[in-house]
PQR file of N, CA, C, O and H, with PARSE charges and radii, in Angstrom:
ATOM      1  N   MET A   1       1.362  -1.441   5.299 -0.4000 1.5000
ATOM      2  CA  MET A   1       0.450  -2.558   5.127 -0.0000 2.0000
ATOM      3  C   MET A   1      -0.872  -2.322   5.841  0.5500 1.7000
ATOM      4  O   MET A   1      -1.880  -2.925   5.473 -0.5500 1.4000
ATOM      5  N   ALA A   2      -0.896  -1.460   6.852 -0.4000 1.5000
ATOM      6  CA  ALA A   2      -2.143  -1.219   7.571 -0.0000 2.0000
ATOM      7  C   ALA A   2      -3.228  -0.686   6.641  0.5500 1.7000
ATOM      8  O   ALA A   2      -4.409  -0.975   6.835 -0.5500 1.4000
ATOM      9  H   ALA A   2      -0.077  -0.969   7.151  0.4000 1.0000
ATOM     10  N   LYS A   3      -2.840   0.083   5.643 -0.4000 1.5000
ATOM     11  CA  LYS A   3      -3.828   0.648   4.727 -0.0000 2.0000
ATOM     12  C   LYS A   3      -4.381  -0.416   3.790  0.5500 1.7000
ATOM     13  O   LYS A   3      -5.487  -0.254   3.274 -0.5500 1.4000
ATOM     14  H   LYS A   3      -1.881   0.318   5.485  0.4000 1.0000
ATOM     15  N   ILE A   4      -3.664  -1.475   3.561 -0.4000 1.5000
ATOM     16  CA  ILE A   4      -4.097  -2.531   2.654 -0.0000 2.0000
ATOM     17  C   ILE A   4      -4.941  -3.575   3.375  0.5500 1.7000
ATOM     18  O   ILE A   4      -5.919  -4.078   2.822 -0.5500 1.4000
ATOM     19  H   ILE A   4      -2.766  -1.607   3.980  0.4000 1.0000
ATOM     20  N   ARG A   5      -4.568  -3.895   4.588 -0.4000 1.5000
ATOM     21  CA  ARG A   5      -5.308  -4.912   5.347 -0.0000 2.0000
ATOM     22  C   ARG A   5      -6.749  -4.471   5.582  0.5500 1.7000
ATOM     23  O   ARG A   5      -7.044  -3.284   5.722 -0.5500 1.4000
ATOM     24  H   ARG A   5      -3.774  -3.487   5.037  0.4000 1.0000
ATOM     25  N   ASN A   6      -7.612  -5.435   5.619 -0.4000 1.5000
ATOM     26  CA  ASN A   6      -9.021  -5.194   5.940 -0.0000 2.0000
ATOM     27  C   ASN A   6      -9.638  -4.147   5.013  0.5500 1.7000
ATOM     28  O   ASN A   6     -10.453  -3.332   5.444 -0.5500 1.4000
ATOM     29  H   ASN A   6      -7.373  -6.400   5.505  0.4000 1.0000
ATOM     30  N   ALA A   7      -9.247  -4.173   3.753 -0.4000 1.5000
ATOM     31  CA  ALA A   7      -9.769  -3.256   2.728 -0.0000 2.0000
ATOM     32  C   ALA A   7      -9.581  -1.790   3.114  0.5500 1.7000
ATOM     33  O   ALA A   7     -10.382  -0.934   2.737 -0.5500 1.4000
ATOM     34  H   ALA A   7      -8.585  -4.835   3.403  0.4000 1.0000
ATOM     35  N   GLY A   8      -8.526  -1.508   3.863 -0.4000 1.5000
ATOM     36  CA  GLY A   8      -8.240  -0.129   4.262 -0.0000 2.0000
ATOM     37  C   GLY A   8      -9.094   0.367   5.412  0.5500 1.7000
ATOM     38  O   GLY A   8      -9.028   1.539   5.781 -0.5500 1.4000
ATOM     39  H   GLY A   8      -7.875  -2.202   4.169  0.4000 1.0000
ATOM     40  N   GLU A   9      -9.894  -0.522   5.978 -0.4000 1.5000
ATOM     41  CA  GLU A   9     -10.797  -0.144   7.063 -0.0000 2.0000
ATOM     42  C   GLU A   9     -10.148  -0.369   8.422  0.5500 1.7000
ATOM     43  O   GLU A   9     -10.737  -1.000   9.300 -0.5500 1.4000
ATOM     44  H   GLU A   9      -9.948  -1.474   5.678  0.4000 1.0000
ATOM     45  N   SER A  10      -8.962   0.136   8.590 -0.4000 1.5000
ATOM     46  CA  SER A  10      -8.239  -0.013   9.844 -0.0000 2.0000
ATOM     47  C   SER A  10      -8.084   1.356  10.502  0.5500 1.7000
ATOM     48  O   SER A  10      -7.672   2.319   9.855 -0.5500 1.4000
ATOM     49  H   SER A  10      -8.484   0.649   7.877  0.4000 1.0000
ATOM     50  N   CYS A  11      -8.410   1.436  11.763 -0.4000 1.5000
ATOM     51  CA  CYS A  11      -8.364   2.735  12.439 -0.0000 2.0000
ATOM     52  C   CYS A  11      -6.946   3.280  12.585  0.5500 1.7000
ATOM     53  O   CYS A  11      -6.762   4.469  12.844 -0.5500 1.4000
ATOM     54  H   CYS A  11      -8.744   0.654  12.289  0.4000 1.0000
ATOM     55  N   ILE A  12      -5.945   2.417  12.422 -0.4000 1.5000
ATOM     56  CA  ILE A  12      -4.559   2.880  12.550 -0.0000 2.0000
ATOM     57  C   ILE A  12      -3.896   3.116  11.190  0.5500 1.7000
ATOM     58  O   ILE A  12      -2.712   3.445  11.119 -0.5500 1.4000
ATOM     59  H   ILE A  12      -6.095   1.451  12.213  0.4000 1.0000
ATOM     60  N   ALA A  13      -4.656   2.947  10.128 -0.4000 1.5000
ATOM     61  CA  ALA A  13      -4.097   3.114   8.785 -0.0000 2.0000
ATOM     62  C   ALA A  13      -3.887   4.595   8.468  0.5500 1.7000
ATOM     63  O   ALA A  13      -4.727   5.442   8.772 -0.5500 1.4000
ATOM     64  H   ALA A  13      -5.617   2.679  10.185  0.4000 1.0000
ATOM     65  N   ALA A  14      -2.755   4.875   7.857 -0.4000 1.5000
ATOM     66  CA  ALA A  14      -2.448   6.255   7.460 -0.0000 2.0000
ATOM     67  C   ALA A  14      -3.384   6.700   6.333  0.5500 1.7000
ATOM     68  O   ALA A  14      -3.701   5.917   5.437 -0.5500 1.4000
ATOM     69  H   ALA A  14      -2.073   4.186   7.610  0.4000 1.0000
ATOM     70  N   ASN A  15      -3.814   7.934   6.383 -0.4000 1.5000
ATOM     71  CA  ASN A  15      -4.647   8.483   5.321 -0.0000 2.0000
ATOM     72  C   ASN A  15      -3.843   9.347   4.356  0.5500 1.7000
ATOM     73  O   ASN A  15      -4.283   9.609   3.237 -0.5500 1.4000
ATOM     74  H   ASN A  15      -3.557   8.570   7.111  0.4000 1.0000
ATOM     75  N   ARG A  16      -2.684   9.780   4.785 -0.4000 1.5000
ATOM     76  CA  ARG A  16      -1.825  10.610   3.944 -0.0000 2.0000
ATOM     77  C   ARG A  16      -0.372  10.193   4.129  0.5500 1.7000
ATOM     78  O   ARG A  16       0.036   9.727   5.193 -0.5500 1.4000
ATOM     79  H   ARG A  16      -2.327   9.567   5.694  0.4000 1.0000
ATOM     80  N   ILE A  17       0.379  10.372   3.079 -0.4000 1.5000
ATOM     81  CA  ILE A  17       1.818  10.134   3.154 -0.0000 2.0000
ATOM     82  C   ILE A  17       2.487  11.402   2.641  0.5500 1.7000
ATOM     83  O   ILE A  17       2.306  11.781   1.484 -0.5500 1.4000
ATOM     84  H   ILE A  17       0.049  10.751   2.215  0.4000 1.0000
ATOM     85  N   PHE A  18       3.245  12.041   3.484 -0.4000 1.5000
ATOM     86  CA  PHE A  18       3.956  13.253   3.090 -0.0000 2.0000
ATOM     87  C   PHE A  18       5.354  12.856   2.625  0.5500 1.7000
ATOM     88  O   PHE A  18       6.100  12.196   3.348 -0.5500 1.4000
ATOM     89  H   PHE A  18       3.392  11.733   4.423  0.4000 1.0000
ATOM     90  N   VAL A  19       5.693  13.267   1.411 -0.4000 1.5000
ATOM     91  CA  VAL A  19       6.976  12.918   0.811 -0.0000 2.0000
ATOM     92  C   VAL A  19       7.643  14.198   0.324  0.5500 1.7000
ATOM     93  O   VAL A  19       7.007  15.030  -0.323 -0.5500 1.4000
ATOM     94  H   VAL A  19       5.087  13.803   0.823  0.4000 1.0000
ATOM     95  N   ALA A  20       8.898  14.349   0.630 -0.4000 1.5000
ATOM     96  CA  ALA A  20       9.642  15.517   0.166 -0.0000 2.0000
ATOM     97  C   ALA A  20       9.616  15.559  -1.362  0.5500 1.7000
ATOM     98  O   ALA A  20       9.722  14.528  -2.025 -0.5500 1.4000
ATOM     99  H   ALA A  20       9.415  13.673   1.156  0.4000 1.0000
ATOM    100  N   HIS A  21       9.474  16.751  -1.899 -0.4000 1.5000
ATOM    101  CA  HIS A  21       9.384  16.923  -3.352 -0.0000 2.0000
ATOM    102  C   HIS A  21      10.547  16.249  -4.073  0.5500 1.7000
ATOM    103  O   HIS A  21      10.361  15.653  -5.134 -0.5500 1.4000
ATOM    104  H   HIS A  21       9.388  17.589  -1.360  0.4000 1.0000
ATOM    105  N   SER A  22      11.727  16.340  -3.509 -0.4000 1.5000
ATOM    106  CA  SER A  22      12.910  15.758  -4.148 -0.0000 2.0000
ATOM    107  C   SER A  22      12.877  14.226  -4.197  0.5500 1.7000
ATOM    108  O   SER A  22      13.603  13.622  -4.987 -0.5500 1.4000
ATOM    109  H   SER A  22      11.878  16.824  -2.647  0.4000 1.0000
ATOM    110  N   LEU A  23      12.050  13.596  -3.369 -0.4000 1.5000
ATOM    111  CA  LEU A  23      11.948  12.137  -3.319 -0.0000 2.0000
ATOM    112  C   LEU A  23      10.677  11.602  -3.976  0.5500 1.7000
ATOM    113  O   LEU A  23      10.488  10.390  -4.073 -0.5500 1.4000
ATOM    114  H   LEU A  23      11.461  14.087  -2.727  0.4000 1.0000
ATOM    115  N   TYR A  24       9.814  12.501  -4.422 -0.4000 1.5000
ATOM    116  CA  TYR A  24       8.492  12.101  -4.891 -0.0000 2.0000
ATOM    117  C   TYR A  24       8.530  11.050  -5.999  0.5500 1.7000
ATOM    118  O   TYR A  24       7.853  10.027  -5.893 -0.5500 1.4000
ATOM    119  H   TYR A  24       9.967  13.486  -4.344  0.4000 1.0000
ATOM    120  N   THR A  25       9.290  11.276  -7.035 -0.4000 1.5000
ATOM    121  CA  THR A  25       9.311  10.344  -8.165 -0.0000 2.0000
ATOM    122  C   THR A  25       9.796   8.967  -7.740  0.5500 1.7000
ATOM    123  O   THR A  25       9.172   7.956  -8.063 -0.5500 1.4000
ATOM    124  H   THR A  25       9.840  12.107  -7.121  0.4000 1.0000
ATOM    125  N   LYS A  26      10.899   8.927  -7.022 -0.4000 1.5000
ATOM    126  CA  LYS A  26      11.445   7.652  -6.563 -0.0000 2.0000
ATOM    127  C   LYS A  26      10.456   6.942  -5.641  0.5500 1.7000
ATOM    128  O   LYS A  26      10.240   5.736  -5.759 -0.5500 1.4000
ATOM    129  H   LYS A  26      11.406   9.748  -6.759  0.4000 1.0000
ATOM    130  N   PHE A  27       9.856   7.702  -4.720 -0.4000 1.5000
ATOM    131  CA  PHE A  27       8.895   7.118  -3.784 -0.0000 2.0000
ATOM    132  C   PHE A  27       7.661   6.582  -4.507  0.5500 1.7000
ATOM    133  O   PHE A  27       7.233   5.456  -4.253 -0.5500 1.4000
ATOM    134  H   PHE A  27      10.032   8.682  -4.624  0.4000 1.0000
ATOM    135  N   SER A  28       7.088   7.381  -5.404 -0.4000 1.5000
ATOM    136  CA  SER A  28       5.853   6.970  -6.080 -0.0000 2.0000
ATOM    137  C   SER A  28       6.088   5.746  -6.964  0.5500 1.7000
ATOM    138  O   SER A  28       5.212   4.888  -7.075 -0.5500 1.4000
ATOM    139  H   SER A  28       7.435   8.296  -5.611  0.4000 1.0000
ATOM    140  N   GLU A  29       7.251   5.658  -7.588 -0.4000 1.5000
ATOM    141  CA  GLU A  29       7.568   4.475  -8.393 -0.0000 2.0000
ATOM    142  C   GLU A  29       7.706   3.235  -7.517  0.5500 1.7000
ATOM    143  O   GLU A  29       7.214   2.164  -7.874 -0.5500 1.4000
ATOM    144  H   GLU A  29       7.962   6.355  -7.497  0.4000 1.0000
ATOM    145  N   ALA A  30       8.372   3.372  -6.371 -0.4000 1.5000
ATOM    146  CA  ALA A  30       8.534   2.249  -5.447 -0.0000 2.0000
ATOM    147  C   ALA A  30       7.187   1.825  -4.871  0.5500 1.7000
ATOM    148  O   ALA A  30       6.921   0.630  -4.737 -0.5500 1.4000
ATOM    149  H   ALA A  30       8.771   4.242  -6.080  0.4000 1.0000
ATOM    150  N   LEU A  31       6.339   2.785  -4.532 -0.4000 1.5000
ATOM    151  CA  LEU A  31       5.017   2.470  -3.997 -0.0000 2.0000
ATOM    152  C   LEU A  31       4.173   1.754  -5.050  0.5500 1.7000
ATOM    153  O   LEU A  31       3.510   0.765  -4.739 -0.5500 1.4000
ATOM    154  H   LEU A  31       6.554   3.756  -4.641  0.4000 1.0000
ATOM    155  N   ALA A  32       4.190   2.236  -6.274 -0.4000 1.5000
ATOM    156  CA  ALA A  32       3.427   1.600  -7.360 -0.0000 2.0000
ATOM    157  C   ALA A  32       3.901   0.167  -7.581  0.5500 1.7000
ATOM    158  O   ALA A  32       3.092  -0.726  -7.831 -0.5500 1.4000
ATOM    159  H   ALA A  32       4.729   3.039  -6.527  0.4000 1.0000
ATOM    160  N   GLU A  33       5.203  -0.051  -7.490 -0.4000 1.5000
ATOM    161  CA  GLU A  33       5.756  -1.395  -7.667 -0.0000 2.0000
ATOM    162  C   GLU A  33       5.268  -2.330  -6.560  0.5500 1.7000
ATOM    163  O   GLU A  33       4.863  -3.462  -6.824 -0.5500 1.4000
ATOM    164  H   GLU A  33       5.860   0.674  -7.286  0.4000 1.0000
ATOM    165  N   LYS A  34       5.312  -1.848  -5.332 -0.4000 1.5000
ATOM    166  CA  LYS A  34       4.854  -2.668  -4.203 -0.0000 2.0000
ATOM    167  C   LYS A  34       3.354  -2.957  -4.295  0.5500 1.7000
ATOM    168  O   LYS A  34       2.918  -4.075  -4.020 -0.5500 1.4000
ATOM    169  H   LYS A  34       5.641  -0.928  -5.117  0.4000 1.0000
ATOM    170  N   MET A  35       2.575  -1.960  -4.676 -0.4000 1.5000
ATOM    171  CA  MET A  35       1.124  -2.144  -4.793 -0.0000 2.0000
ATOM    172  C   MET A  35       0.788  -3.132  -5.911  0.5500 1.7000
ATOM    173  O   MET A  35      -0.127  -3.943  -5.766 -0.5500 1.4000
ATOM    174  H   MET A  35       2.929  -1.052  -4.899  0.4000 1.0000
ATOM    175  N   ALA A  36       1.516  -3.068  -7.015 -0.4000 1.5000
ATOM    176  CA  ALA A  36       1.279  -3.977  -8.137 -0.0000 2.0000
ATOM    177  C   ALA A  36       1.607  -5.421  -7.763  0.5500 1.7000
ATOM    178  O   ALA A  36       1.038  -6.356  -8.326 -0.5500 1.4000
ATOM    179  H   ALA A  36       2.259  -2.409  -7.132  0.4000 1.0000
ATOM    180  N   ALA A  37       2.530  -5.603  -6.810 -0.4000 1.5000
ATOM    181  CA  ALA A  37       2.940  -6.946  -6.405 -0.0000 2.0000
ATOM    182  C   ALA A  37       1.959  -7.583  -5.418  0.5500 1.7000
ATOM    183  O   ALA A  37       2.052  -8.780  -5.147 -0.5500 1.4000
ATOM    184  H   ALA A  37       2.993  -4.843  -6.353  0.4000 1.0000
ATOM    185  N   LEU A  38       1.025  -6.805  -4.881 -0.4000 1.5000
ATOM    186  CA  LEU A  38       0.061  -7.363  -3.934 -0.0000 2.0000
ATOM    187  C   LEU A  38      -0.846  -8.363  -4.631  0.5500 1.7000
ATOM    188  O   LEU A  38      -1.256  -8.166  -5.775 -0.5500 1.4000
ATOM    189  H   LEU A  38       0.949  -5.833  -5.101  0.4000 1.0000
ATOM    190  N   LYS A  39      -1.143  -9.419  -3.930 -0.4000 1.5000
ATOM    191  CA  LYS A  39      -2.008 -10.455  -4.468 -0.0000 2.0000
ATOM    192  C   LYS A  39      -3.401 -10.262  -3.875  0.5500 1.7000
ATOM    193  O   LYS A  39      -3.571 -10.289  -2.656 -0.5500 1.4000
ATOM    194  H   LYS A  39      -0.810  -9.579  -3.001  0.4000 1.0000
ATOM    195  N   MET A  40      -4.371 -10.072  -4.720 -0.4000 1.5000
ATOM    196  CA  MET A  40      -5.752  -9.842  -4.273 -0.0000 2.0000
ATOM    197  C   MET A  40      -6.522 -11.166  -4.333  0.5500 1.7000
ATOM    198  O   MET A  40      -6.236 -12.030  -5.162 -0.5500 1.4000
ATOM    199  H   MET A  40      -4.232 -10.050  -5.710  0.4000 1.0000
ATOM    200  N   GLY A  41      -7.480 -11.298  -3.458 -0.4000 1.5000
ATOM    201  CA  GLY A  41      -8.332 -12.485  -3.510 -0.0000 2.0000
ATOM    202  C   GLY A  41      -8.702 -12.988  -2.131  0.5500 1.7000
ATOM    203  O   GLY A  41      -8.508 -12.305  -1.126 -0.5500 1.4000
ATOM    204  H   GLY A  41      -7.713 -10.596  -2.786  0.4000 1.0000
ATOM    205  N   ASP A  42      -9.224 -14.165  -2.104 -0.4000 1.5000
ATOM    206  CA  ASP A  42      -9.676 -14.808  -0.875 -0.0000 2.0000
ATOM    207  C   ASP A  42      -8.470 -15.171  -0.024  0.5500 1.7000
ATOM    208  O   ASP A  42      -7.627 -15.960  -0.451 -0.5500 1.4000
ATOM    209  H   ASP A  42      -9.382 -14.721  -2.921  0.4000 1.0000
ATOM    210  N   GLY A  43      -8.378 -14.609   1.165 -0.4000 1.5000
ATOM    211  CA  GLY A  43      -7.263 -14.870   2.056 -0.0000 2.0000
ATOM    212  C   GLY A  43      -7.191 -16.304   2.543  0.5500 1.7000
ATOM    213  O   GLY A  43      -6.164 -16.743   3.062 -0.5500 1.4000
ATOM    214  H   GLY A  43      -9.063 -13.968   1.511  0.4000 1.0000
ATOM    215  N   ARG A  44      -8.271 -17.021   2.377 -0.4000 1.5000
ATOM    216  CA  ARG A  44      -8.280 -18.435   2.784 -0.0000 2.0000
ATOM    217  C   ARG A  44      -7.718 -19.352   1.708  0.5500 1.7000
ATOM    218  O   ARG A  44      -7.427 -20.517   1.981 -0.5500 1.4000
ATOM    219  H   ARG A  44      -9.105 -16.664   1.955  0.4000 1.0000
ATOM    220  N   ASP A  45      -7.562 -18.845   0.491 -0.4000 1.5000
ATOM    221  CA  ASP A  45      -7.016 -19.624  -0.605 -0.0000 2.0000
ATOM    222  C   ASP A  45      -5.512 -19.772  -0.407  0.5500 1.7000
ATOM    223  O   ASP A  45      -4.805 -18.767  -0.352 -0.5500 1.4000
ATOM    224  H   ASP A  45      -7.798 -17.899   0.270  0.4000 1.0000
ATOM    225  N   GLU A  46      -5.013 -20.981  -0.301 -0.4000 1.5000
ATOM    226  CA  GLU A  46      -3.604 -21.227  -0.016 -0.0000 2.0000
ATOM    227  C   GLU A  46      -2.677 -20.788  -1.129  0.5500 1.7000
ATOM    228  O   GLU A  46      -1.477 -20.639  -0.895 -0.5500 1.4000
ATOM    229  H   GLU A  46      -5.588 -21.798  -0.345  0.4000 1.0000
ATOM    230  N   THR A  47      -3.188 -20.577  -2.330 -0.4000 1.5000
ATOM    231  CA  THR A  47      -2.325 -20.149  -3.437 -0.0000 2.0000
ATOM    232  C   THR A  47      -2.239 -18.649  -3.461  0.5500 1.7000
ATOM    233  O   THR A  47      -1.560 -18.083  -4.318 -0.5500 1.4000
ATOM    234  H   THR A  47      -4.162 -20.698  -2.520  0.4000 1.0000
TER
END
């Protein structure tokens, strides 16, 4: 989540994710699913 918060402008945010080749497909699908579920917009909006 550190990479997503503050538009990715966090000094502690990871710049790379190393994934074993054998896990790549499963990992990338799970990451894409999580990223697609993120809600973008004004953080002050209660909805």
